[in-house]
Each structure stands twice: as C-alpha cells, then as structure tokens.
C-alpha positions in Angstrom: 0.0 0.0 0.0 2.7 2.5 1.0 5.6 1.6 -1.3 8.6 3.8 -1.8 9.2 4.6 -5.5 12.8 4.5 -6.6 13.2 7.4 -9.0 16.3 7.1 -11.2 16.5 10.9 -11.7 17.0 11.5 -7.9 19.5 8.7 -7.6 21.9 10.5 -10.0 21.9 13.8 -8.1 25.1 14.6 -6.2 24.8 14.1 -2.4 25.7 17.4 -0.6 26.4 17.1 3.1 23.7 18.5 5.3 24.6 21.0 7.9 25.4 19.4 11.3 22.6 19.4 13.8 25.0 18.6 16.7 28.2 19.9 18.2 31.4 18.2 16.9 34.0 20.8 18.1 34.4 22.9 21.2 36.4 26.0 22.0 36.9 25.6 25.8 36.1 28.1 28.5 39.8 29.0 29.2 40.7 29.5 25.5 40.9 32.8 23.7 41.0 32.5 19.9 41.6 35.3 17.3 41.2 34.4 13.7 38.6 32.9 11.3 36.3 30.0 11.8 34.7 28.3 8.7 33.6 24.8 7.7 30.9 22.3 8.0 29.9 21.0 11.4 28.6 22.0 14.8 30.8 24.2 17.0 30.3 25.3 20.7 32.2 28.3 22.0 32.7 28.5 25.7 35.8 30.8 25.6 36.5 34.1 23.9 36.5 34.3 20.0 37.4 37.3 17.9 37.2 37.2 14.1 35.0 36.0 11.3 32.6 33.0 11.5 31.1 31.4 8.4 29.8 28.0 9.3 27.5 25.5 7.6 25.9 24.0 10.6 25.1 24.7 14.3 26.9 27.3 16.3 26.3 27.4 20.1 27.7 30.2 22.2 27.7 28.9 25.7 27.0 30.9 28.9 30.7 31.6 29.3 31.3 32.3 25.6 32.2 35.7 24.3 32.2 36.3 20.5 33.2 39.5 18.6 32.5 39.0 14.9 31.6 41.7 12.4 29.3 39.4 10.5 28.5 36.0 12.0 27.0 33.5 9.5 25.7 30.0 10.3 22.7 27.9 9.7 21.6 27.7 13.3 22.9 30.0 16.1 22.0 29.5 19.8 23.3 32.2 22.1 23.6 31.8 25.9 26.7 34.0 26.2 27.6 37.3 24.5 27.9 38.2 20.8 29.0 41.6 19.4 28.3 41.8 15.7 25.7 41.2 13.1 24.1 37.7 12.7 22.8 36.1 9.6 21.3 32.6 10.2 18.3 30.4 9.2 17.4 30.1 12.9 18.5 32.2 15.9 17.7 31.5 19.5 18.8 33.8 22.3 18.6 32.0 25.7 17.8 33.8 29.0 21.5 34.5 29.7 22.2 35.5 26.1 23.3 39.0 25.1 23.5 40.3 21.5 24.8 43.7 20.3 24.1 43.7 16.6 21.5 43.3 13.9 19.9 39.9 13.2 18.7 38.6 9.8 16.8 35.2 10.1 13.9 33.1 9.1 13.1 31.8 12.6 13.7 33.6 15.8 13.2 32.6 19.5 14.1 34.2 22.8 13.7 33.3 26.5 12.6 35.7 29.1 15.7 37.7 30.2 17.4 37.6 26.8 19.0 40.8 25.6 19.2 42.2 22.0 20.4 45.7 21.1 19.9 45.9 17.4 17.3 45.2 14.7 15.7 41.9 13.7 14.8 41.4 10.1 12.7 38.3 9.4 12.8 36.8 5.9 10.9 33.9 4.3 14.2 32.2 3.8 17.8 33.1 4.5 20.9 32.3 2.5 23.7 32.4 5.0 26.2 32.8 2.2 28.4 29.9 3.2 29.2 28.0 0.1 31.5 25.1 -0.5 34.7 25.1 1.5 37.8 26.4 -0.3 40.0 23.7 -1.8 43.2 22.6 0.0 46.5 23.0 -1.9 46.6 19.2 -2.5 43.1 19.3 -4.1 44.0 22.2 -6.3 47.2 20.4 -7.5 45.1 17.3 -8.2 42.6 19.3 -10.4 45.4 21.0 -12.3 47.2 17.7 -13.1 43.9 16.0 -14.1 43.1 18.5 -16.8 
C-alpha cells in the first residue's frame, strides 16, 4: 500500500552534506582565539573568540562564551553568552543568559525571558547564510590542475 518509489532521476543527483545538527567541536572556557572559523559542522564556543565565523551547521555560544565578529554567518545560532556583531542565520535562538549587540537577519527567531538584544531583527521567508563550499586545499588544487 505504501511503497517507496525508486526514482532514477533523484539517484543520480550529487549528495551534498547537510549542515550538522550537533556539536562536533568545542572552544573551551579558558581559551581565547583570534582568527577565522569556517567549515561544516557544529561548534560550541565557551571561551573568547574574535574574528570571522562562516559555518554550515550549528553554532552554540555557551553561557561563558564571548564572540566578537563583524558578521557571524551560520545555519543555526544558539546564544547563551555574549555576541558583538551582526548575525545572519536560518534560525537564531537567544537564551535567558544570552546577550547580543548587533543586527539579526533570520527566518526563525526565538528568545527566552531575560534575553537581551540591542539591534534590529529582520525576518525573511528564507535566508541564504552565504556559506558556500569550502575552499580547496592546496593538494586538491594540484590534483585538479594535473587531471586537466
């Protein structure tokens, strides 16, 4: 009665990895990091981070986390700590202990009582976080050049 149809046209489509729905990397509470964070996966920040974040996946800023980022981009952002900078994400959640100083562009937004936001929220039907494929490593670039 309920049979799954095998469609040959969908079987030939390339499989792109879905954004991570869980945390796979942690920046610990006693760590201060300055630089850029990009990739595919879930990241939890409990320490201090300063720089650019462009992540295909989940970003959790824990209660002890402090992020300074001119334009934070990720699929899902959960904030229990402090963020200074603009956020573009498909879903943003600010917990009761969360503090945000910056503008938010999102398709889904939630807050708990006690959450703080100083900035504007712009809700869209859908949001493109602008995080494309990861840049190629030098080994991958050499392989492409030699194959041609």
